[in-house]
PyMOL Python script that loads the backbone (N, CA, C, O; Angstrom):
from pymol import cmd

cmd.read_pdbstr("""\
ATOM      1  N   MET A   1      66.303  30.170 -60.414  1.00  0.00           N
ATOM      2  CA  MET A   1      66.130  31.210 -59.417  1.00  0.00           C
ATOM      3  C   MET A   1      65.367  30.688 -58.200  1.00  0.00           C
ATOM      4  O   MET A   1      65.635  31.114 -57.076  1.00  0.00           O
ATOM      5  N   VAL A   2      64.426  29.774 -58.409  1.00  0.00           N
ATOM      6  CA  VAL A   2      63.660  29.232 -57.290  1.00  0.00           C
ATOM      7  C   VAL A   2      64.571  28.407 -56.385  1.00  0.00           C
ATOM      8  O   VAL A   2      64.455  28.462 -55.160  1.00  0.00           O
ATOM      9  N   ALA A   3      65.477  27.644 -56.994  1.00  0.00           N
ATOM     10  CA  ALA A   3      66.408  26.840 -56.206  1.00  0.00           C
ATOM     11  C   ALA A   3      67.344  27.749 -55.402  1.00  0.00           C
ATOM     12  O   ALA A   3      67.637  27.464 -54.240  1.00  0.00           O
ATOM     13  N   LEU A   4      67.810  28.836 -56.013  1.00  0.00           N
ATOM     14  CA  LEU A   4      68.684  29.774 -55.318  1.00  0.00           C
ATOM     15  C   LEU A   4      67.952  30.412 -54.132  1.00  0.00           C
ATOM     16  O   LEU A   4      68.530  30.567 -53.056  1.00  0.00           O
ATOM     17  N   ALA A   5      66.704  30.776 -54.326  1.00  0.00           N
ATOM     18  CA  ALA A   5      65.908  31.360 -53.242  1.00  0.00           C
ATOM     19  C   ALA A   5      65.713  30.349 -52.119  1.00  0.00           C
ATOM     20  O   ALA A   5      65.766  30.717 -50.945  1.00  0.00           O
ATOM     21  N   GLY A   6      65.492  29.098 -52.454  1.00  0.00           N
ATOM     22  CA  GLY A   6      65.330  28.046 -51.449  1.00  0.00           C
ATOM     23  C   GLY A   6      66.607  27.835 -50.649  1.00  0.00           C
ATOM     24  O   GLY A   6      66.576  27.684 -49.428  1.00  0.00           O
ATOM     25  N   ILE A   7      67.732  27.829 -51.359  1.00  0.00           N
ATOM     26  CA  ILE A   7      69.021  27.667 -50.683  1.00  0.00           C
ATOM     27  C   ILE A   7      69.283  28.852 -49.755  1.00  0.00           C
ATOM     28  O   ILE A   7      69.724  28.671 -48.620  1.00  0.00           O
ATOM     29  N   LEU A   8      69.013  30.057 -50.237  1.00  0.00           N
ATOM     30  CA  LEU A   8      69.214  31.237 -49.402  1.00  0.00           C
ATOM     31  C   LEU A   8      68.295  31.219 -48.192  1.00  0.00           C
ATOM     32  O   LEU A   8      68.695  31.642 -47.107  1.00  0.00           O
ATOM     33  N   LEU A   9      67.075  30.738 -48.358  1.00  0.00           N
ATOM     34  CA  LEU A   9      66.140  30.622 -47.246  1.00  0.00           C
ATOM     35  C   LEU A   9      66.664  29.650 -46.198  1.00  0.00           C
ATOM     36  O   LEU A   9      66.598  29.941 -45.004  1.00  0.00           O
ATOM     37  N   LEU A  10      67.178  28.508 -46.619  1.00  0.00           N
ATOM     38  CA  LEU A  10      67.725  27.522 -45.688  1.00  0.00           C
ATOM     39  C   LEU A  10      68.948  28.074 -44.952  1.00  0.00           C
ATOM     40  O   LEU A  10      69.095  27.873 -43.746  1.00  0.00           O
ATOM     41  N   ILE A  11      69.816  28.765 -45.678  1.00  0.00           N
ATOM     42  CA  ILE A  11      71.000  29.357 -45.056  1.00  0.00           C
ATOM     43  C   ILE A  11      70.575  30.416 -44.032  1.00  0.00           C
ATOM     44  O   ILE A  11      71.118  30.478 -42.929  1.00  0.00           O
ATOM     45  N   GLY A  12      69.607  31.240 -44.408  1.00  0.00           N
ATOM     46  CA  GLY A  12      69.114  32.266 -43.492  1.00  0.00           C
ATOM     47  C   GLY A  12      68.515  31.667 -42.233  1.00  0.00           C
ATOM     48  O   GLY A  12      68.775  32.159 -41.135  1.00  0.00           O
ATOM     49  N   LEU A  13      67.722  30.618 -42.369  1.00  0.00           N
ATOM     50  CA  LEU A  13      67.134  29.957 -41.205  1.00  0.00           C
ATOM     51  C   LEU A  13      68.213  29.323 -40.332  1.00  0.00           C
ATOM     52  O   LEU A  13      68.138  29.379 -39.104  1.00  0.00           O
ATOM     53  N   GLY A  14      69.208  28.725 -40.963  1.00  0.00           N
ATOM     54  CA  GLY A  14      70.313  28.130 -40.212  1.00  0.00           C
ATOM     55  C   GLY A  14      71.058  29.173 -39.403  1.00  0.00           C
ATOM     56  O   GLY A  14      71.364  28.957 -38.230  1.00  0.00           O
ATOM     57  N   LEU A  15      71.349  30.299 -40.028  1.00  0.00           N
ATOM     58  CA  LEU A  15      72.054  31.367 -39.312  1.00  0.00           C
ATOM     59  C   LEU A  15      71.201  31.946 -38.188  1.00  0.00           C
ATOM     60  O   LEU A  15      71.724  32.300 -37.131  1.00  0.00           O
ATOM     61  N   LEU A  16      69.905  32.044 -38.408  1.00  0.00           N
ATOM     62  CA  LEU A  16      68.998  32.531 -37.373  1.00  0.00           C
ATOM     63  C   LEU A  16      69.013  31.598 -36.166  1.00  0.00           C
ATOM     64  O   LEU A  16      69.092  32.059 -35.027  1.00  0.00           O
ATOM     65  N   LEU A  17      68.938  30.301 -36.405  1.00  0.00           N
ATOM     66  CA  LEU A  17      68.956  29.332 -35.307  1.00  0.00           C
ATOM     67  C   LEU A  17      70.285  29.361 -34.569  1.00  0.00           C
ATOM     68  O   LEU A  17      70.314  29.276 -33.341  1.00  0.00           O
ATOM     69  N   VAL A  18      71.383  29.479 -35.304  1.00  0.00           N
ATOM     70  CA  VAL A  18      72.700  29.558 -34.663  1.00  0.00           C
ATOM     71  C   VAL A  18      72.773  30.798 -33.781  1.00  0.00           C
ATOM     72  O   VAL A  18      73.299  30.735 -32.670  1.00  0.00           O
ATOM     73  N   GLY A  19      72.261  31.907 -34.253  1.00  0.00           N
ATOM     74  CA  GLY A  19      72.249  33.130 -33.464  1.00  0.00           C
ATOM     75  C   GLY A  19      71.456  32.982 -32.188  1.00  0.00           C
ATOM     76  O   GLY A  19      71.871  33.470 -31.137  1.00  0.00           O
ATOM     77  N   ILE A  20      70.317  32.313 -32.266  1.00  0.00           N
ATOM     78  CA  ILE A  20      69.483  32.094 -31.082  1.00  0.00           C
ATOM     79  C   ILE A  20      70.205  31.189 -30.095  1.00  0.00           C
ATOM     80  O   ILE A  20      70.203  31.454 -28.893  1.00  0.00           O
ATOM     81  N   PHE A  21      70.825  30.116 -30.597  1.00  0.00           N
ATOM     82  CA  PHE A  21      71.512  29.182 -29.707  1.00  0.00           C
ATOM     83  C   PHE A  21      72.734  29.821 -29.060  1.00  0.00           C
ATOM     84  O   PHE A  21      73.039  29.528 -27.904  1.00  0.00           O
ATOM     85  N   VAL A  22      73.432  30.681 -29.778  1.00  0.00           N
ATOM     86  CA  VAL A  22      74.600  31.351 -29.212  1.00  0.00           C
ATOM     87  C   VAL A  22      74.159  32.299 -28.094  1.00  0.00           C
ATOM     88  O   VAL A  22      74.812  32.376 -27.053  1.00  0.00           O
ATOM     89  N   GLU A  23      73.060  33.017 -28.304  1.00  0.00           N
ATOM     90  CA  GLU A  23      72.548  33.896 -27.251  1.00  0.00           C
ATOM     91  C   GLU A  23      72.127  33.076 -26.039  1.00  0.00           C
ATOM     92  O   GLU A  23      72.381  33.474 -24.902  1.00  0.00           O
ATOM     93  N   ALA A  24      71.483  31.932 -26.274  1.00  0.00           N
ATOM     94  CA  ALA A  24      71.081  31.073 -25.159  1.00  0.00           C
ATOM     95  C   ALA A  24      72.314  30.543 -24.442  1.00  0.00           C
ATOM     96  O   ALA A  24      72.321  30.441 -23.215  1.00  0.00           O
ATOM     97  N   ALA A  25      73.354  30.207 -25.191  1.00  0.00           N
ATOM     98  CA  ALA A  25      74.580  29.707 -24.580  1.00  0.00           C
ATOM     99  C   ALA A  25      75.243  30.800 -23.744  1.00  0.00           C
ATOM    100  O   ALA A  25      75.781  30.513 -22.675  1.00  0.00           O
ATOM    101  N   LYS A  26      75.214  32.038 -24.211  1.00  0.00           N
ATOM    102  CA  LYS A  26      75.780  33.137 -23.434  1.00  0.00           C
ATOM    103  C   LYS A  26      75.014  33.303 -22.119  1.00  0.00           C
ATOM    104  O   LYS A  26      75.617  33.493 -21.063  1.00  0.00           O
ATOM    105  N   PHE A  27      73.690  33.230 -22.191  1.00  0.00           N
ATOM    106  CA  PHE A  27      72.870  33.349 -20.991  1.00  0.00           C
ATOM    107  C   PHE A  27      73.173  32.220 -20.016  1.00  0.00           C
ATOM    108  O   PHE A  27      73.314  32.451 -18.815  1.00  0.00           O
ATOM    109  N   LEU A  28      73.273  31.006 -20.533  1.00  0.00           N
ATOM    110  CA  LEU A  28      73.551  29.861 -19.668  1.00  0.00           C
ATOM    111  C   LEU A  28      74.952  29.944 -19.076  1.00  0.00           C
ATOM    112  O   LEU A  28      75.178  29.499 -17.951  1.00  0.00           O
ATOM    113  N   LEU A  29      75.891  30.510 -19.828  1.00  0.00           N
ATOM    114  CA  LEU A  29      77.243  30.696 -19.311  1.00  0.00           C
ATOM    115  C   LEU A  29      77.221  31.632 -18.109  1.00  0.00           C
ATOM    116  O   LEU A  29      77.816  31.328 -17.075  1.00  0.00           O
ATOM    117  N   TRP A  30      76.542  32.761 -18.237  1.00  0.00           N
ATOM    118  CA  TRP A  30      76.449  33.704 -17.120  1.00  0.00           C
ATOM    119  C   TRP A  30      75.696  33.096 -15.951  1.00  0.00           C
ATOM    120  O   TRP A  30      76.075  33.303 -14.799  1.00  0.00           O
ATOM    121  N   LEU A  31      74.639  32.351 -16.229  1.00  0.00           N
ATOM    122  CA  LEU A  31      73.876  31.704 -15.169  1.00  0.00           C
ATOM    123  C   LEU A  31      74.752  30.693 -14.431  1.00  0.00           C
ATOM    124  O   LEU A  31      74.701  30.605 -13.204  1.00  0.00           O
ATOM    125  N   GLY A  32      75.544  29.943 -15.165  1.00  0.00           N
ATOM    126  CA  GLY A  32      76.454  28.983 -14.552  1.00  0.00           C
ATOM    127  C   GLY A  32      77.495  29.669 -13.676  1.00  0.00           C
ATOM    128  O   GLY A  32      77.818  29.184 -12.592  1.00  0.00           O
ATOM    129  N   LEU A  33      78.019  30.796 -14.147  1.00  0.00           N
ATOM    130  CA  LEU A  33      79.000  31.527 -13.346  1.00  0.00           C
ATOM    131  C   LEU A  33      78.384  32.041 -12.053  1.00  0.00           C
ATOM    132  O   LEU A  33      79.026  31.998 -11.004  1.00  0.00           O
ATOM    133  N   VAL A  34      77.157  32.524 -12.115  1.00  0.00           N
ATOM    134  CA  VAL A  34      76.476  33.009 -10.909  1.00  0.00           C
ATOM    135  C   VAL A  34      76.268  31.860  -9.930  1.00  0.00           C
ATOM    136  O   VAL A  34      76.473  32.032  -8.729  1.00  0.00           O
ATOM    137  N   ILE A  35      75.869  30.707 -10.415  1.00  0.00           N
ATOM    138  CA  ILE A  35      75.652  29.550  -9.545  1.00  0.00           C
ATOM    139  C   ILE A  35      76.961  29.113  -8.904  1.00  0.00           C
ATOM    140  O   ILE A  35      76.968  28.741  -7.730  1.00  0.00           O
ATOM    141  N   ILE A  36      78.063  29.145  -9.637  1.00  0.00           N
ATOM    142  CA  ILE A  36      79.365  28.790  -9.081  1.00  0.00           C
ATOM    143  C   ILE A  36      79.766  29.757  -7.975  1.00  0.00           C
ATOM    144  O   ILE A  36      80.261  29.333  -6.931  1.00  0.00           O
ATOM    145  N   VAL A  37      79.558  31.046  -8.193  1.00  0.00           N
ATOM    146  CA  VAL A  37      79.900  32.044  -7.176  1.00  0.00           C
ATOM    147  C   VAL A  37      79.055  31.825  -5.920  1.00  0.00           C
ATOM    148  O   VAL A  37      79.574  31.898  -4.806  1.00  0.00           O
ATOM    149  N   ILE A  38      77.768  31.560  -6.088  1.00  0.00           N
ATOM    150  CA  ILE A  38      76.906  31.302  -4.940  1.00  0.00           C
ATOM    151  C   ILE A  38      77.368  30.049  -4.192  1.00  0.00           C
ATOM    152  O   ILE A  38      77.370  30.033  -2.961  1.00  0.00           O
ATOM    153  N   ALA A  39      77.757  29.008  -4.914  1.00  0.00           N
ATOM    154  CA  ALA A  39      78.234  27.778  -4.280  1.00  0.00           C
ATOM    155  C   ALA A  39      79.517  28.034  -3.494  1.00  0.00           C
ATOM    156  O   ALA A  39      79.693  27.486  -2.406  1.00  0.00           O
ATOM    157  N   ILE A  40      80.408  28.857  -4.029  1.00  0.00           N
ATOM    158  CA  ILE A  40      81.640  29.183  -3.313  1.00  0.00           C
ATOM    159  C   ILE A  40      81.327  29.953  -2.037  1.00  0.00           C
ATOM    160  O   ILE A  40      81.917  29.681  -0.992  1.00  0.00           O
ATOM    161  N   ILE A  41      80.412  30.903  -2.110  1.00  0.00           N
ATOM    162  CA  ILE A  41      80.030  31.674  -0.924  1.00  0.00           C
ATOM    163  C   ILE A  41      79.420  30.763   0.142  1.00  0.00           C
ATOM    164  O   ILE A  41      79.743  30.892   1.322  1.00  0.00           O
ATOM    165  N   VAL A  42      78.548  29.852  -0.263  1.00  0.00           N
ATOM    166  CA  VAL A  42      77.932  28.928   0.688  1.00  0.00           C
ATOM    167  C   VAL A  42      78.995  28.029   1.311  1.00  0.00           C
ATOM    168  O   VAL A  42      78.957  27.769   2.514  1.00  0.00           O
ATOM    169  N   GLY A  43      79.932  27.558   0.517  1.00  0.00           N
ATOM    170  CA  GLY A  43      81.011  26.729   1.049  1.00  0.00           C
ATOM    171  C   GLY A  43      81.868  27.484   2.041  1.00  0.00           C
ATOM    172  O   GLY A  43      82.247  26.936   3.076  1.00  0.00           O
ATOM    173  N   LEU A  44      82.180  28.737   1.741  1.00  0.00           N
ATOM    174  CA  LEU A  44      82.960  29.544   2.678  1.00  0.00           C
ATOM    175  C   LEU A  44      82.200  29.794   3.974  1.00  0.00           C
ATOM    176  O   LEU A  44      82.792  29.773   5.054  1.00  0.00           O
ATOM    177  N   MET A  45      80.903  30.028   3.877  1.00  0.00           N
ATOM    178  CA  MET A  45      80.103  30.255   5.073  1.00  0.00           C
ATOM    179  C   MET A  45      80.087  28.997   5.960  1.00  0.00           C
ATOM    180  O   MET A  45      80.166  29.116   7.183  1.00  0.00           O
ATOM    181  N   ARG A  46      79.988  27.815   5.375  1.00  0.00           N
ATOM    182  CA  ARG A  46      80.035  26.571   6.135  1.00  0.00           C
ATOM    183  C   ARG A  46      81.392  26.425   6.818  1.00  0.00           C
ATOM    184  O   ARG A  46      81.473  26.055   7.989  1.00  0.00           O
ATOM    185  N   PHE A  47      82.448  26.720   6.075  1.00  0.00           N
ATOM    186  CA  PHE A  47      83.802  26.599   6.625  1.00  0.00           C
ATOM    187  C   PHE A  47      83.998  27.557   7.794  1.00  0.00           C
ATOM    188  O   PHE A  47      84.575  27.188   8.816  1.00  0.00           O
ATOM    189  N   ILE A  48      83.521  28.775   7.641  1.00  0.00           N
ATOM    190  CA  ILE A  48      83.667  29.771   8.703  1.00  0.00           C
ATOM    191  C   ILE A  48      82.851  29.370   9.928  1.00  0.00           C
ATOM    192  O   ILE A  48      83.326  29.523  11.054  1.00  0.00           O
ATOM    193  N   ARG A  49      81.650  28.866   9.739  1.00  0.00           N
ATOM    194  CA  ARG A  49      80.808  28.472  10.869  1.00  0.00           C
ATOM    195  C   ARG A  49      81.398  27.271  11.611  1.00  0.00           C
ATOM    196  O   ARG A  49      81.235  27.167  12.826  1.00  0.00           O
ATOM    197  N   ARG A  50      82.072  26.372  10.912  1.00  0.00           N
ATOM    198  CA  ARG A  50      82.705  25.222  11.580  1.00  0.00           C
ATOM    199  C   ARG A  50      83.891  25.664  12.414  1.00  0.00           C
ATOM    200  O   ARG A  50      84.187  25.055  13.442  1.00  0.00           O
ATOM    201  N   GLN A  51      84.563  26.699  11.993  1.00  0.00           N
ATOM    202  CA  GLN A  51      85.747  27.183  12.698  1.00  0.00           C
ATOM    203  C   GLN A  51      85.388  27.894  14.001  1.00  0.00           C
ATOM    204  O   GLN A  51      86.200  27.934  14.925  1.00  0.00           O
ATOM    205  N   VAL A  52      84.199  28.446  14.083  1.00  0.00           N
ATOM    206  CA  VAL A  52      83.815  29.228  15.267  1.00  0.00           C
ATOM    207  C   VAL A  52      83.369  28.356  16.391  1.00  0.00           C
ATOM    208  O   VAL A  52      83.013  28.857  17.458  1.00  0.00           O
TER     209      VAL A  52
END
""", "prot")
cmd.dss("prot")
cmd.show_as("cartoon", "prot")
cmd.util.cbc("prot")
cmd.orient("prot")
């Protein structure tokens, strides 16, 4: 029973860490998308200013 409890503890900790990393990855994904949109806007503004 002690070995089973230890195995379950390790599995639980592993799943907890995976959950944390997935949430961090989701946050970084959204952050990356925001940075890409800002870069596109800045590029368009440069292009428009050169045309004028």
